[in-house]
C-alpha positions, -999 to 999 in steps of 0.1 A, spaced: -296 217 -406 -270 242 -410 -292 270 -404 -311 255 -375 -274 254 -358 -270 287 -365 -302 299 -350 -293 279 -318 -262 292 -315 -276 329 -320 -302 321 -292 -274 308 -268 -251 343 -279 -281 365 -271 -288 346 -239 -254 350 -226 -253 387 -232 -284 389 -213 -275 368 -183 -243 391 -184 -263 422 -182 -285 409 -156 -257 398 -134 -243 436 -138 -274 449 -126 -280 427 -99 -248 437 -84 -249 474 -88 -266 499 -62 -300 510 -64 -300 539 -85 -274 526 -109 -295 494 -113 -326 513 -123 -307 534 -147 -293 502 -163 -323 487 -166 -342 517 -180 -314 529 -202 -310 493 -220 -315 494 -256 -343 469 -253 -357 475 -216 -390 453 -223 -366 423 -234 -341 427 -206 -368 429 -178 -390 401 -192 -356 381 -190 -353 383 -153 -363 352 -137 -392 362 -116 -372 359 -83 -345 382 -93 -371 408 -106 -386 405 -70 -356 412 -54 -348 441 -75 -380 457 -66 -371 454 -30 -335 464 -37 -346 498 -58 -375 506 -38 -412 499 -49 -420 536 -54 -393 539 -80 -398 508 -95 -433 515 -114 -416 519 -149 -401 486 -146 -432 470 -135 -448 487 -165 -428 464 -189 -428 433 -167 -446 402 -181 -479 391 -167 -459 359 -153 -440 382 -133 -467 401 -120 -483 369 -107 -453 361 -90 -453 393 -73 -489 386 -63 -481 352 -52 -452 364 -27 -470 394 -14 -507 392 -7 -505 358 14 -502 356 55 -498 319 57 -528 301 44 -549 335 42 -551 363 17 -537 397 36 -563 426 23 -541 453 31 -512 436 15 -535 428 -14 -541 467 -17 -504 477 -17 -496 452 -45 -525 457 -66 -522 492 -63 -485 491 -73 -493 473 -104 -525 494 -112 -501 524 -113 -477 509 -135 -504 500 -162 -540 505 -152 -557 489 -185 -533 461 -190 -537 449 -151 -574 453 -153 -573 432 -188 -550 405 -172 -566 399 -142 -602 397 -153 -593 372 -180 -566 353 -159 -573 357 -123 -610 370 -120 -618 349 -86 -590 368 -72 -604 402 -82 -637 395 -71 -623 384 -37 -609 413 -32 -638 436 -40 -662 412 -20 -641 417 12 -635 454 7 -669 469 -1 -710 463 -2 -722 459 -32 -762 464 -40 -781 459 -71 -807 481 -80 -843 465 -86 -866 476 -111 -891 489 -85 -865 501 -59 -855 538 -50 -815 542 -46 -823 562 -15 -829 531 1 -794 524 1 -783 553 22 -760 582 14 -729 566 18 -735 539 -16 -723 556 -49 -728 543 -86 -714 546 -119 -742 531 -139 -775 539 -116 -778 501 -115 -750 486 -92 -741 506 -62 -712 501 -37 -698 516 -6 -666 509 17 -679 504 54 -664 525 81 -644 509 106 -666 507 137 -651 517 171 -657 485 183 -634 468 159 -609 496 163 -607 488 202 -607 450 194 -580 454 169 -559 479 196 -565 453 225 -550 426 202 -521 448 192 -515 456 228 -514 420 240 -493 411 213 -466 439 211 -467 455 247 -482 484 260 -448 503 252 -452 501 215 -457 532 197 -480 515 168 -513 526 161 -533 496 148 -566 514 147 -552 542 125 -537 515 103 -568 499 99 -585 531 88 -557 542 66 -557 506 50 -595 513 42 -592 547 24 -560 534 5 -586 504 -4 -611 527 -13 -590 549 -37 -578 520 -53 -609 502 -60 -627 532 -70 -600 540 -97 -604 504 -107 -640 506 -116 -638 540 -130 -611 528 -153 -629 497 -163 -661 514 -167 -644 537 -197 -630 504 -210 -661 484 -212 -691 492 -190 -707 460 -194 -677 441 -180 -673 464 -149 -710 454 -142 -702 418 -149 -675 418 -124 -697 436 -96 -722 410 -103 -699 382 -96 -682 401 -68 -715 403 -49 -719 363 -51 -687 352 -42 -680 324 -16 -648 336 -3 -640 305 15 -640 285 -17 -622 314 -36 -593 316 -9 -585 276 -6 -587 276 -47 -563 305 -49 -542 291 -21 -539 255 -40 -529 272 -71 -503 295 -57 -486 266 -38 -486 248 -73 -468 279 -89 -444 284 -59 -436 247 -53 -419 249 -91 -396 272 -78 -387 253 -43 -414 271 -20 -429 242 -9 -457 242 17 -443 248 52 -450 214 67 -432 199 39 -402 226 36 -396 222 75 -382 188 64 -351 206 54 -338 210 90 -345 174 96 -311 161 111 -289 136 90 -258 123 102 -227 121 80 -226 86 77 -264 86 61 -252 106 32 -260 93 -1 -240 103 -31 -260 124 -58 -266 113 -92 -245 125 -119 -271 134 -142 -265 172 -145 -289 191 -168 -271 202 -199 -267 241 -197 -304 247 -187 -302 284 -193 -291 283 -228 -310 272 -258 -337 255 -242 -372 260 -230 -364 255 -195 -368 286 -170 -336 308 -163 -324 302 -128 -322 332 -106 -292 350 -98 -298 372 -68 -285 346 -42 -250 346 -58 -250 385 -55 -258 381 -18 -236 356 -8 -210 360 19 -182 353 -3 -159 349 27 -179 315 39 -164 280 28 -197 273 6 -192 305 -16 -153 292 -19 -164 261 -30 -188 272 -57 -161 294 -71 -138 265 -73 -163 247 -96 -146 253 -128 -171 233 -154 -201 258 -161 -227 233 -167 -224 219 -132 -217 253 -118 -251 266 -134 -270 233 -119 -253 239 -82 -265 278 -86 -302 268 -94 -302 241 -64 -288 268 -43 -317 291 -51 -342 265 -46 -326 254 -10 -330 290 -2 -365 291 -12 -374 263 7 -354 277 42 -377 308 35 -406 287 32 -395 268 65 -390 295 85 -423 315 72 -402 344 63 -419 372 43 -395 390 23 -403 427 27 -366 442 21 -334 433 8 -322 428 43 -347 398 46 -329 382 14 -295 389 27 -304 370 60 -319 339 43 -294 335 20 -265 340 48 -282 319 67 -284 292 42 -246 295 33 -237 291 72 -255 258 74 -238 245 45 -207 258 53 -211 238 88 -221 208 69 -193 207 46 -169 208 73 -188 181 94 -187 157 63 -147 167 55 -144 155 92 -108 153 94 -82 171 118 -72 197 92 -91 225 81 -115 219 49 -99 236 21 -119 252 -8 -109 226 -33 -120 200 -7 -156 214 -3 -161 218 -40 -157 178 -42 -179 179 -15 -209 198 -32 -205 180 -65 -204 145 -48 -238 153 -24 -268 171 -27 -269 206 -13 -301 197 8 -282 169 23 -252 190 29 -277 216 49 -295 186 69 -260 176 78 -249 212 91 -286 215 110 -281 182 124 -249 195 143 -267 224 160 -298 199 167 -274 175 186 -260 201 209 -296 211 215 -308 176 224 -276 175 248 -285 210 265 -320 194 269 -309 163 283 -288 182 309 -313 207 320 -338 182 327 -316 162 354 -298 195 363 -295 208 398 -309 244 385 -340 224 375 -344 203 405 -341 238 427 -363 258 403 -337 282 398 -339 304 364 -314 304 339 -303 336 348 -282 321 373 -259 309 348 -249 346 339 -250 365 311 -228 347 288 -237 310 297 -274 320 300 -270 333 261 -252 299 255 -280 277 270 -308 301 256 -296 300 222 -295 260 222 -330 256 237 -345 276 209 -368 257 185 -340 259 161 -307 263 181 -288 294 174 -251 303 180 -246 329 209 -226 356 194 -229 385 217 -230 411 189 -198 403 180 -210 403 144 -239 427 151 -267 403 164 -271 384 196 -278 352 179 -268 337 146 -268 303 127 -240 281 135 -214 293 104 -183 271 113 -170 238 131 -153 263 153 -188 278 165 -197 240 173 -165 235 191 -167 268 211 -205 260 222 -195 223 230 -166 236 252 -192 260 270 -217 236 277 -192 211 292 -184 239 316 -216 245 324 -227 208 330 -195 205 354 -203 234 373 -239 222 376 -223 189 390 -202 210 418 -230 229 429 -253 198 431 -224 184 453 -224 216 475 -259 222 473 -262 258 484 -295 267 501 -312 297 480 -344 311 492 -365 322 464 -364 355 471 -327 354 462 -327 330 436 -337 353 408 -312 380 415 -278 358 421 -255 340 398 -232 310 404 -199 335 404 -219 359 435 -233 325 455 -196 308 454 -177 340 460 -202 349 489 -198 318 505 -163 317 503 -162 354 517 -181 345 549 -159 314 554 -127 335 553 -146 360 576 -156 333 602 -192 337 593 -222 312 587 -214 294 552 -249 305 540 -261 326 510 -267 357 528 -257 393 527 -224 406 539 -221 437 557 -206 464 541 -181 473 569 -167 437 574 -167 434 536 -140 462 534 -112 443 553 -118 411 531 -117 429 499 -82 451 509 -69 415 521 -81 398 485 -58 421 465 -22 426 462 -13 463 455 24 466 463 43 487 485 26 521 474 -8 505 473 -15 524 444 -10 502 416 -39 480 401 -42 450 426 -36 412 419 -50 383 435 -21 357 445 -19 323 438 -22 312 476 -54 331 474 -65 311 444 -51 277 460 -73 286 490 -104 291 471 -102 260 454 -93 241 487 -124 255 502 -144 245 469 -131 209 471 -141 206 509 -175 219 505 -181 195 475 -166 165 493 -142 158 466 -104 152 465 -99 169 432 -122 192 412 -107 185 377 -92 206 353 -124 220 338 -133 235 371 -98 249 375 -101 267 343 -134 282 351 -121 294 385 -91 307 371 -112 326 347 -138 340 374 -104 353 396 -89 370 362 -123 387 357 -123 400 395 -87 414 387 -98 433 359 -132 445 370 -121 454 407 -83 455 407 -81 491 407 -111 498 431 -102 507 466 -119 492 496 -130 529 503 -150 531 471 -171 498 473 -206 501 463 -228 470 472 -249 477 440 -217 476 418 -205 441 435 -238 423 430 -225 408 402 -197 388 425 -206 397 459 -238 400 480 -234 429 500 -258 449 523 
């Protein structure tokens, strides 16, 4: 018994050392990570100790061209995970990706790949051969010349060729690509098709030559079975087996994984069961949880801080494994194909954002949710449920935006959303997406991103209320917009143009103002001081005049604080953009965002 305890303790010590080494490698730059792997005392042991997902992440982090020595030492289980992740497009096998992935493994260790794939995945290989080449068997009374000059053979018994891509196929592929990507796209789909065919020919020829050198009878058996493949059956069975393997890692089928976005109200949360697995990575046969997500996690997010606040190692390991499974489910739900570290970064960041929002919504108090409070929440509720609470907050905003738009003045008049202006168009456009997003307007480098904090929710809610209130005002005023003009105007240019025309004793219609008449109005709009050289300002009397005109046009005694704030912002914007412009320098095209001039 004491000897057994020593063996378990020794196994745990070794696993802890390997775990620390893996974490260090995952956090390093590509060249340093590769050197650390290949320079280890026992590189094969280290590589095969990596969870499949961590090794897959490392390949994209380091680069597939430099990763061949690592793949040569990887386990067959890890190879199979690479195939599962890379060769499928939805529920169909992607032949170009099959070629690229098999070529990568073939370069790493040709004979081992052939032995493994023939013993463990013969249907997979035969499907690939069937789809990539024509195979003919020479009968005893047949002459090889009957097959044509483009057929080749290794044994004068089995002949094969790689069909050329016909011009008709090239035209169809190019036409479909142009419909999808647009005429301006510089991609050459026909050329890419030909390149893939040549790549497959080189790979398969090399595989058959190597297999024939190893065992000609096996090579012949593979060719014989490849000629008789029923592709639909093979593809269906391979897809079923692949889904079973990936489901164990959290990659559920899309129709199941999409449930991660099903909204959950705070009141519907059920406490998690407290039966944590005891140190699942140490001294057991359970798989080691991947650690790549921890290295990619945005450590400024509330969820990352909450995770750092969990002190008990056992609970922390369980939460890390649960988080990785959640990331994988989000990847499946979004139908994302991981092809680079940036792809992985994006999915980990998105999952953290939704969790952070969920934590703040669950906290639900006036004061900010602190990391220690968030730590209590993630140990008390399942991460999947917290994610759904965060996703539900955005969905509720989406529902409010859709309900408003269906009954809005804009929709009733058939006016495009561009009428709202760039910023508000971005807000509404983000909410009307299939999965609502926050309009960031490149503040963090992207146009749209997931909601990351309760502040994002408050800001978008505030903007939506302002949009709804303005729409109500316009409904009361009901200005007439011709179809020709409705696509180029915004609410700013409509209101300011109507007001300017009234001030100049012109008809109160949405129409162009002559440039010569507008100059005097523009000069009177700004107070420039005695010298007339400083930046102009719009007086309070002028602003009040505009509000009074709006009240009269809308038939209201008072517009309310929301409209007052919106119009204050509008006049501040006028000051900022045109306060330094003199009436002699007015250009109608540059004024079009606020005034319609001819």
